[in-house]
Biotite code that builds the C-alpha atoms (Angstrom):
import biotite.structure as struc

atoms = struc.array([
    struc.Atom([15.431, -23.909, -22.778], chain_id="A", res_id=1, res_name="MET", atom_name="CA", element="C"),
    struc.Atom([18.268, -21.402, -23.942], chain_id="A", res_id=2, res_name="SER", atom_name="CA", element="C"),
    struc.Atom([15.487, -19.189, -25.508], chain_id="A", res_id=3, res_name="GLN", atom_name="CA", element="C"),
    struc.Atom([13.501, -19.330, -22.368], chain_id="A", res_id=4, res_name="LEU", atom_name="CA", element="C"),
    struc.Atom([16.764, -18.356, -20.440], chain_id="A", res_id=5, res_name="ALA", atom_name="CA", element="C"),
    struc.Atom([17.364, -15.504, -22.754], chain_id="A", res_id=6, res_name="SER", atom_name="CA", element="C"),
    struc.Atom([13.912, -14.114, -22.614], chain_id="A", res_id=7, res_name="SER", atom_name="CA", element="C"),
    struc.Atom([13.515, -14.032, -18.786], chain_id="A", res_id=8, res_name="TRP", atom_name="CA", element="C"),
    struc.Atom([15.182, -10.798, -18.070], chain_id="A", res_id=9, res_name="PRO", atom_name="CA", element="C"),
    struc.Atom([13.094, -9.056, -20.713], chain_id="A", res_id=10, res_name="ASN", atom_name="CA", element="C"),
    struc.Atom([9.962, -10.518, -19.214], chain_id="A", res_id=11, res_name="ARG", atom_name="CA", element="C"),
    struc.Atom([11.174, -9.886, -15.781], chain_id="A", res_id=12, res_name="ALA", atom_name="CA", element="C"),
    struc.Atom([11.985, -6.156, -16.561], chain_id="A", res_id=13, res_name="ARG", atom_name="CA", element="C"),
    struc.Atom([8.457, -5.768, -18.344], chain_id="A", res_id=14, res_name="ALA", atom_name="CA", element="C"),
    struc.Atom([6.896, -7.236, -15.256], chain_id="A", res_id=15, res_name="THR", atom_name="CA", element="C"),
    struc.Atom([8.562, -4.980, -12.838], chain_id="A", res_id=16, res_name="VAL", atom_name="CA", element="C"),
    struc.Atom([7.849, -1.945, -15.207], chain_id="A", res_id=17, res_name="SER", atom_name="CA", element="C"),
    struc.Atom([4.147, -2.901, -15.097], chain_id="A", res_id=18, res_name="THR", atom_name="CA", element="C"),
    struc.Atom([3.927, -3.504, -11.400], chain_id="A", res_id=19, res_name="ILE", atom_name="CA", element="C"),
    struc.Atom([5.782, -0.117, -10.632], chain_id="A", res_id=20, res_name="GLU", atom_name="CA", element="C"),
    struc.Atom([3.495, 1.799, -13.117], chain_id="A", res_id=21, res_name="LEU", atom_name="CA", element="C"),
    struc.Atom([0.444, 0.205, -11.357], chain_id="A", res_id=22, res_name="VAL", atom_name="CA", element="C"),
    struc.Atom([1.692, 1.165, -8.015], chain_id="A", res_id=23, res_name="ASN", atom_name="CA", element="C"),
    struc.Atom([2.721, 4.550, -9.038], chain_id="A", res_id=24, res_name="GLU", atom_name="CA", element="C"),
    struc.Atom([-0.748, 5.245, -10.530], chain_id="A", res_id=25, res_name="THR", atom_name="CA", element="C"),
    struc.Atom([-2.477, 3.770, -7.457], chain_id="A", res_id=26, res_name="ILE", atom_name="CA", element="C"),
    struc.Atom([-0.287, 5.783, -5.165], chain_id="A", res_id=27, res_name="GLY", atom_name="CA", element="C"),
    struc.Atom([-0.745, 9.256, -6.713], chain_id="A", res_id=28, res_name="ARG", atom_name="CA", element="C"),
    struc.Atom([-4.306, 8.442, -6.819], chain_id="A", res_id=29, res_name="GLY", atom_name="CA", element="C"),
    struc.Atom([-4.774, 7.703, -3.198], chain_id="A", res_id=30, res_name="PHE", atom_name="CA", element="C"),
    struc.Atom([-2.455, 10.545, -2.435], chain_id="A", res_id=31, res_name="ALA", atom_name="CA", element="C"),
    struc.Atom([-5.155, 13.286, -3.567], chain_id="A", res_id=32, res_name="TRP", atom_name="CA", element="C"),
    struc.Atom([-7.114, 12.025, -0.435], chain_id="A", res_id=33, res_name="LEU", atom_name="CA", element="C"),
    struc.Atom([-4.588, 13.875, 1.526], chain_id="A", res_id=34, res_name="THR", atom_name="CA", element="C"),
    struc.Atom([-6.004, 17.170, 0.220], chain_id="A", res_id=35, res_name="LEU", atom_name="CA", element="C"),
    struc.Atom([-9.457, 15.803, 0.796], chain_id="A", res_id=36, res_name="GLY", atom_name="CA", element="C"),
    struc.Atom([-8.548, 14.938, 4.507], chain_id="A", res_id=37, res_name="SER", atom_name="CA", element="C"),
    struc.Atom([-7.053, 18.419, 5.108], chain_id="A", res_id=38, res_name="VAL", atom_name="CA", element="C"),
    struc.Atom([-10.177, 20.236, 3.626], chain_id="A", res_id=39, res_name="ILE", atom_name="CA", element="C"),
    struc.Atom([-12.558, 18.136, 5.708], chain_id="A", res_id=40, res_name="VAL", atom_name="CA", element="C"),
    struc.Atom([-10.509, 18.691, 8.645], chain_id="A", res_id=41, res_name="CYS", atom_name="CA", element="C"),
    struc.Atom([-10.536, 22.434, 8.176], chain_id="A", res_id=42, res_name="PHE", atom_name="CA", element="C"),
    struc.Atom([-14.270, 22.464, 7.785], chain_id="A", res_id=43, res_name="ALA", atom_name="CA", element="C"),
    struc.Atom([-14.787, 20.405, 10.990], chain_id="A", res_id=44, res_name="VAL", atom_name="CA", element="C"),
    struc.Atom([-12.646, 22.842, 13.011], chain_id="A", res_id=45, res_name="VAL", atom_name="CA", element="C"),
    struc.Atom([-14.465, 25.942, 11.202], chain_id="A", res_id=46, res_name="VAL", atom_name="CA", element="C"),
    struc.Atom([-17.992, 24.513, 12.039], chain_id="A", res_id=47, res_name="LEU", atom_name="CA", element="C"),
    struc.Atom([-17.050, 23.677, 15.421], chain_id="A", res_id=48, res_name="ARG", atom_name="CA", element="C"),
    struc.Atom([-15.386, 26.777, 16.574], chain_id="A", res_id=49, res_name="TYR", atom_name="CA", element="C"),
    struc.Atom([-17.134, 29.243, 14.420], chain_id="A", res_id=50, res_name="ARG", atom_name="CA", element="C"),
    struc.Atom([-20.520, 28.134, 13.995], chain_id="A", res_id=51, res_name="PHE", atom_name="CA", element="C"),
    struc.Atom([-20.664, 25.640, 17.037], chain_id="A", res_id=52, res_name="GLU", atom_name="CA", element="C"),
    struc.Atom([-21.928, 22.897, 15.074], chain_id="A", res_id=53, res_name="THR", atom_name="CA", element="C"),
    struc.Atom([-20.466, 19.806, 13.732], chain_id="A", res_id=54, res_name="GLY", atom_name="CA", element="C"),
    struc.Atom([-21.124, 16.271, 12.298], chain_id="A", res_id=55, res_name="HIS", atom_name="CA", element="C"),
    struc.Atom([-19.734, 12.882, 13.200], chain_id="A", res_id=56, res_name="VAL", atom_name="CA", element="C"),
    struc.Atom([-19.544, 11.678, 9.639], chain_id="A", res_id=57, res_name="TRP", atom_name="CA", element="C"),
    struc.Atom([-17.329, 14.634, 8.840], chain_id="A", res_id=58, res_name="MET", atom_name="CA", element="C"),
    struc.Atom([-14.900, 13.842, 11.705], chain_id="A", res_id=59, res_name="GLN", atom_name="CA", element="C"),
    struc.Atom([-14.977, 10.130, 10.619], chain_id="A", res_id=60, res_name="GLU", atom_name="CA", element="C"),
    struc.Atom([-14.384, 11.157, 6.949], chain_id="A", res_id=61, res_name="LEU", atom_name="CA", element="C"),
    struc.Atom([-11.102, 12.872, 7.299], chain_id="A", res_id=62, res_name="TYR", atom_name="CA", element="C"),
    struc.Atom([-9.758, 9.846, 9.381], chain_id="A", res_id=63, res_name="VAL", atom_name="CA", element="C"),
    struc.Atom([-11.029, 7.620, 6.714], chain_id="A", res_id=64, res_name="TRP", atom_name="CA", element="C"),
    struc.Atom([-9.224, 9.479, 4.118], chain_id="A", res_id=65, res_name="PHE", atom_name="CA", element="C"),
    struc.Atom([-5.956, 9.238, 6.096], chain_id="A", res_id=66, res_name="HIS", atom_name="CA", element="C"),
    struc.Atom([-6.493, 5.597, 6.619], chain_id="A", res_id=67, res_name="ALA", atom_name="CA", element="C"),
    struc.Atom([-7.106, 5.324, 2.897], chain_id="A", res_id=68, res_name="MET", atom_name="CA", element="C"),
    struc.Atom([-3.951, 7.310, 2.027], chain_id="A", res_id=69, res_name="VAL", atom_name="CA", element="C"),
    struc.Atom([-1.933, 5.114, 4.369], chain_id="A", res_id=70, res_name="PHE", atom_name="CA", element="C"),
    struc.Atom([-3.029, 1.678, 3.006], chain_id="A", res_id=71, res_name="THR", atom_name="CA", element="C"),
    struc.Atom([-3.777, 2.652, -0.429], chain_id="A", res_id=72, res_name="GLY", atom_name="CA", element="C"),
    struc.Atom([-0.031, 4.145, -0.922], chain_id="A", res_id=73, res_name="CYS", atom_name="CA", element="C"),
    struc.Atom([1.731, 1.308, 0.796], chain_id="A", res_id=74, res_name="ALA", atom_name="CA", element="C"),
    struc.Atom([3.087, -0.124, -2.551], chain_id="A", res_id=75, res_name="GLY", atom_name="CA", element="C"),
    struc.Atom([3.843, 3.363, -3.950], chain_id="A", res_id=76, res_name="TYR", atom_name="CA", element="C"),
    struc.Atom([5.851, 3.928, -0.584], chain_id="A", res_id=77, res_name="ALA", atom_name="CA", element="C"),
    struc.Atom([7.674, 0.597, -0.820], chain_id="A", res_id=78, res_name="LEU", atom_name="CA", element="C"),
    struc.Atom([8.500, 1.230, -4.529], chain_id="A", res_id=79, res_name="LYS", atom_name="CA", element="C"),
    struc.Atom([10.056, 4.679, -3.478], chain_id="A", res_id=80, res_name="HIS", atom_name="CA", element="C"),
    struc.Atom([12.135, 3.043, -0.433], chain_id="A", res_id=81, res_name="ASN", atom_name="CA", element="C"),
    struc.Atom([9.854, 5.476, 1.921], chain_id="A", res_id=82, res_name="ALA", atom_name="CA", element="C"),
    struc.Atom([9.058, 2.835, 4.388], chain_id="A", res_id=83, res_name="HIS", atom_name="CA", element="C"),
    struc.Atom([10.624, 3.406, 7.880], chain_id="A", res_id=84, res_name="VAL", atom_name="CA", element="C"),
    struc.Atom([13.625, 0.949, 8.150], chain_id="A", res_id=85, res_name="ARG", atom_name="CA", element="C"),
    struc.Atom([16.918, 1.007, 10.339], chain_id="A", res_id=86, res_name="VAL", atom_name="CA", element="C"),
    struc.Atom([19.454, 1.703, 7.581], chain_id="A", res_id=87, res_name="ASP", atom_name="CA", element="C"),
    struc.Atom([22.551, 1.131, 9.408], chain_id="A", res_id=88, res_name="ILE", atom_name="CA", element="C"),
    struc.Atom([24.024, -1.605, 7.361], chain_id="A", res_id=89, res_name="PHE", atom_name="CA", element="C"),
    struc.Atom([21.864, -1.517, 4.193], chain_id="A", res_id=90, res_name="TYR", atom_name="CA", element="C"),
    struc.Atom([23.074, 1.880, 3.179], chain_id="A", res_id=91, res_name="SER", atom_name="CA", element="C"),
    struc.Atom([26.762, 0.905, 3.067], chain_id="A", res_id=92, res_name="ASN", atom_name="CA", element="C"),
    struc.Atom([26.049, -2.531, 1.333], chain_id="A", res_id=93, res_name="MET", atom_name="CA", element="C"),
    struc.Atom([27.005, -3.047, -2.321], chain_id="A", res_id=94, res_name="SER", atom_name="CA", element="C"),
    struc.Atom([24.274, -3.234, -4.910], chain_id="A", res_id=95, res_name="THR", atom_name="CA", element="C"),
    struc.Atom([24.580, -7.081, -4.862], chain_id="A", res_id=96, res_name="ARG", atom_name="CA", element="C"),
    struc.Atom([24.051, -7.386, -0.969], chain_id="A", res_id=97, res_name="ASN", atom_name="CA", element="C"),
    struc.Atom([21.139, -4.900, -1.224], chain_id="A", res_id=98, res_name="LYS", atom_name="CA", element="C"),
    struc.Atom([19.559, -7.135, -3.770], chain_id="A", res_id=99, res_name="ALA", atom_name="CA", element="C"),
    struc.Atom([20.006, -10.233, -1.451], chain_id="A", res_id=100, res_name="TRP", atom_name="CA", element="C"),
    struc.Atom([18.541, -8.212, 1.392], chain_id="A", res_id=101, res_name="VAL", atom_name="CA", element="C"),
    struc.Atom([15.578, -7.040, -0.835], chain_id="A", res_id=102, res_name="ASP", atom_name="CA", element="C"),
    struc.Atom([15.115, -10.652, -2.195], chain_id="A", res_id=103, res_name="LEU", atom_name="CA", element="C"),
    struc.Atom([14.829, -11.978, 1.367], chain_id="A", res_id=104, res_name="ALA", atom_name="CA", element="C"),
    struc.Atom([12.735, -9.250, 2.563], chain_id="A", res_id=105, res_name="GLY", atom_name="CA", element="C"),
    struc.Atom([10.329, -9.299, -0.255], chain_id="A", res_id=106, res_name="ALA", atom_name="CA", element="C"),
    struc.Atom([9.997, -13.189, -0.135], chain_id="A", res_id=107, res_name="LEU", atom_name="CA", element="C"),
    struc.Atom([10.351, -13.900, 3.585], chain_id="A", res_id=108, res_name="LEU", atom_name="CA", element="C"),
    struc.Atom([8.673, -11.017, 5.136], chain_id="A", res_id=109, res_name="LEU", atom_name="CA", element="C"),
    struc.Atom([6.512, -8.714, 2.822], chain_id="A", res_id=110, res_name="VAL", atom_name="CA", element="C"),
    struc.Atom([4.666, -11.288, 0.729], chain_id="A", res_id=111, res_name="ILE", atom_name="CA", element="C"),
    struc.Atom([3.975, -13.662, 3.810], chain_id="A", res_id=112, res_name="PRO", atom_name="CA", element="C"),
    struc.Atom([2.893, -10.983, 6.008], chain_id="A", res_id=113, res_name="TRP", atom_name="CA", element="C"),
    struc.Atom([0.521, -9.486, 3.538], chain_id="A", res_id=114, res_name="MET", atom_name="CA", element="C"),
    struc.Atom([-0.883, -12.976, 2.623], chain_id="A", res_id=115, res_name="ILE", atom_name="CA", element="C"),
    struc.Atom([-1.492, -13.317, 6.419], chain_id="A", res_id=116, res_name="PHE", atom_name="CA", element="C"),
    struc.Atom([-3.008, -10.010, 6.758], chain_id="A", res_id=117, res_name="THR", atom_name="CA", element="C"),
    struc.Atom([-5.492, -10.634, 3.695], chain_id="A", res_id=118, res_name="ALA", atom_name="CA", element="C"),
    struc.Atom([-6.255, -14.100, 5.158], chain_id="A", res_id=119, res_name="TRP", atom_name="CA", element="C"),
    struc.Atom([-6.869, -12.897, 8.739], chain_id="A", res_id=120, res_name="VAL", atom_name="CA", element="C"),
    struc.Atom([-8.793, -9.802, 7.468], chain_id="A", res_id=121, res_name="SER", atom_name="CA", element="C"),
    struc.Atom([-10.983, -11.586, 4.984], chain_id="A", res_id=122, res_name="TRP", atom_name="CA", element="C"),
    struc.Atom([-14.038, -13.159, 7.377], chain_id="A", res_id=123, res_name="PRO", atom_name="CA", element="C"),
    struc.Atom([-13.933, -9.767, 9.259], chain_id="A", res_id=124, res_name="TRP", atom_name="CA", element="C"),
    struc.Atom([-14.360, -7.980, 6.020], chain_id="A", res_id=125, res_name="LEU", atom_name="CA", element="C"),
    struc.Atom([-16.904, -10.481, 4.275], chain_id="A", res_id=126, res_name="ALA", atom_name="CA", element="C"),
    struc.Atom([-18.957, -9.890, 7.408], chain_id="A", res_id=127, res_name="ARG", atom_name="CA", element="C"),
    struc.Atom([-18.999, -6.156, 6.863], chain_id="A", res_id=128, res_name="SER", atom_name="CA", element="C"),
    struc.Atom([-19.728, -6.461, 3.143], chain_id="A", res_id=129, res_name="TRP", atom_name="CA", element="C"),
    struc.Atom([-22.554, -8.812, 3.916], chain_id="A", res_id=130, res_name="ARG", atom_name="CA", element="C"),
    struc.Atom([-24.496, -6.674, 6.595], chain_id="A", res_id=131, res_name="ILE", atom_name="CA", element="C"),
    struc.Atom([-23.605, -3.354, 5.057], chain_id="A", res_id=132, res_name="ASN", atom_name="CA", element="C"),
    struc.Atom([-21.962, -2.245, 8.176], chain_id="A", res_id=133, res_name="GLU", atom_name="CA", element="C"),
    struc.Atom([-22.026, 1.313, 9.163], chain_id="A", res_id=134, res_name="SER", atom_name="CA", element="C"),
    struc.Atom([-20.404, 3.576, 11.737], chain_id="A", res_id=135, res_name="SER", atom_name="CA", element="C"),
    struc.Atom([-21.318, 2.660, 15.355], chain_id="A", res_id=136, res_name="GLY", atom_name="CA", element="C"),
    struc.Atom([-21.634, 6.402, 16.049], chain_id="A", res_id=137, res_name="ALA", atom_name="CA", element="C"),
    struc.Atom([-24.963, 8.160, 15.380], chain_id="A", res_id=138, res_name="ALA", atom_name="CA", element="C"),
    struc.Atom([-24.611, 10.339, 12.271], chain_id="A", res_id=139, res_name="ASP", atom_name="CA", element="C"),
    struc.Atom([-21.376, 8.303, 11.381], chain_id="A", res_id=140, res_name="GLY", atom_name="CA", element="C"),
    struc.Atom([-20.143, 7.154, 8.092], chain_id="A", res_id=141, res_name="MET", atom_name="CA", element="C"),
    struc.Atom([-22.171, 4.555, 6.145], chain_id="A", res_id=142, res_name="PRO", atom_name="CA", element="C"),
    struc.Atom([-20.443, 1.661, 4.372], chain_id="A", res_id=143, res_name="SER", atom_name="CA", element="C"),
    struc.Atom([-17.551, 1.025, 6.703], chain_id="A", res_id=144, res_name="ILE", atom_name="CA", element="C"),
    struc.Atom([-16.719, -1.974, 4.672], chain_id="A", res_id=145, res_name="TRP", atom_name="CA", element="C"),
    struc.Atom([-15.231, 0.593, 2.220], chain_id="A", res_id=146, res_name="VAL", atom_name="CA", element="C"),
    struc.Atom([-12.585, 1.428, 4.631], chain_id="A", res_id=147, res_name="LEU", atom_name="CA", element="C"),
    struc.Atom([-12.156, -2.280, 5.861], chain_id="A", res_id=148, res_name="LYS", atom_name="CA", element="C"),
    struc.Atom([-11.503, -3.113, 2.112], chain_id="A", res_id=149, res_name="SER", atom_name="CA", element="C"),
    struc.Atom([-8.473, -1.034, 2.136], chain_id="A", res_id=150, res_name="MET", atom_name="CA", element="C"),
    struc.Atom([-6.627, -3.861, 4.065], chain_id="A", res_id=151, res_name="LEU", atom_name="CA", element="C"),
    struc.Atom([-7.003, -6.101, 1.107], chain_id="A", res_id=152, res_name="ILE", atom_name="CA", element="C"),
    struc.Atom([-5.957, -3.310, -1.350], chain_id="A", res_id=153, res_name="VAL", atom_name="CA", element="C"),
    struc.Atom([-2.913, -2.601, 1.036], chain_id="A", res_id=154, res_name="MET", atom_name="CA", element="C"),
    struc.Atom([-2.126, -6.372, 0.974], chain_id="A", res_id=155, res_name="ALA", atom_name="CA", element="C"),
    struc.Atom([-2.395, -6.552, -2.932], chain_id="A", res_id=156, res_name="ALA", atom_name="CA", element="C"),
    struc.Atom([-0.253, -3.474, -3.732], chain_id="A", res_id=157, res_name="VAL", atom_name="CA", element="C"),
    struc.Atom([2.366, -4.547, -1.326], chain_id="A", res_id=158, res_name="LEU", atom_name="CA", element="C"),
    struc.Atom([2.326, -8.046, -2.629], chain_id="A", res_id=159, res_name="ILE", atom_name="CA", element="C"),
    struc.Atom([2.687, -6.573, -6.225], chain_id="A", res_id=160, res_name="LEU", atom_name="CA", element="C"),
    struc.Atom([5.616, -4.398, -5.189], chain_id="A", res_id=161, res_name="GLN", atom_name="CA", element="C"),
    struc.Atom([7.383, -7.186, -3.402], chain_id="A", res_id=162, res_name="ALA", atom_name="CA", element="C"),
    struc.Atom([7.216, -9.222, -6.451], chain_id="A", res_id=163, res_name="VAL", atom_name="CA", element="C"),
    struc.Atom([8.834, -6.213, -8.254], chain_id="A", res_id=164, res_name="ALA", atom_name="CA", element="C"),
    struc.Atom([11.458, -6.067, -5.827], chain_id="A", res_id=165, res_name="MET", atom_name="CA", element="C"),
    struc.Atom([12.083, -9.644, -5.869], chain_id="A", res_id=166, res_name="ALA", atom_name="CA", element="C"),
    struc.Atom([12.307, -9.718, -9.661], chain_id="A", res_id=167, res_name="LEU", atom_name="CA", element="C"),
    struc.Atom([14.557, -6.724, -9.804], chain_id="A", res_id=168, res_name="ARG", atom_name="CA", element="C"),
    struc.Atom([16.763, -8.440, -7.026], chain_id="A", res_id=169, res_name="SER", atom_name="CA", element="C"),
    struc.Atom([17.017, -11.609, -9.234], chain_id="A", res_id=170, res_name="LEU", atom_name="CA", element="C"),
    struc.Atom([18.019, -9.339, -12.179], chain_id="A", res_id=171, res_name="LEU", atom_name="CA", element="C"),
    struc.Atom([20.719, -7.889, -10.226], chain_id="A", res_id=172, res_name="ILE", atom_name="CA", element="C"),
    struc.Atom([21.976, -11.087, -8.686], chain_id="A", res_id=173, res_name="LEU", atom_name="CA", element="C"),
    struc.Atom([22.205, -12.463, -12.255], chain_id="A", res_id=174, res_name="SER", atom_name="CA", element="C"),
    struc.Atom([24.091, -9.486, -13.532], chain_id="A", res_id=175, res_name="GLY", atom_name="CA", element="C"),
    struc.Atom([21.342, -8.327, -16.067], chain_id="A", res_id=176, res_name="ARG", atom_name="CA", element="C"),
    struc.Atom([20.711, -5.169, -14.352], chain_id="A", res_id=177, res_name="GLU", atom_name="CA", element="C"),
    struc.Atom([22.724, -2.606, -12.323], chain_id="A", res_id=178, res_name="GLU", atom_name="CA", element="C"),
])
């Protein structure tokens, strides 16, 4: 038992590092879709106002890219503390109190809410996959299930990052990390 107690901090740190590397990689990868969104949006504007033509699928594509960035980078944003929050009290708290808030937030808010999001989204997503759903607009994007799948990706990356937050908080609360 004492060997288990002495090895958990190292395993916890390794788990946190792995999760954060995964979310960093995923976030940086999805962030490139921002450039795609800007380029496609620019093309839509040029086609519309210079050549008086356009395509619905192009208009939908840059919205898809934006939505994929928002959902795919959610874990990255949580890792970097970039989500919107009212920081009136948290910023003035001690490291230990911040760890308590982060632990409670991860275990009581983020993880349950993302499990609920995935659970509620799953039937809707499964139906979309099954029928190979496409845009309701003429000339719209095919395979809308790709976009809908991003809800599950978002839930997964946020759950992973919440686990990392919880583990880091436990390390801090146990005095094994600053």
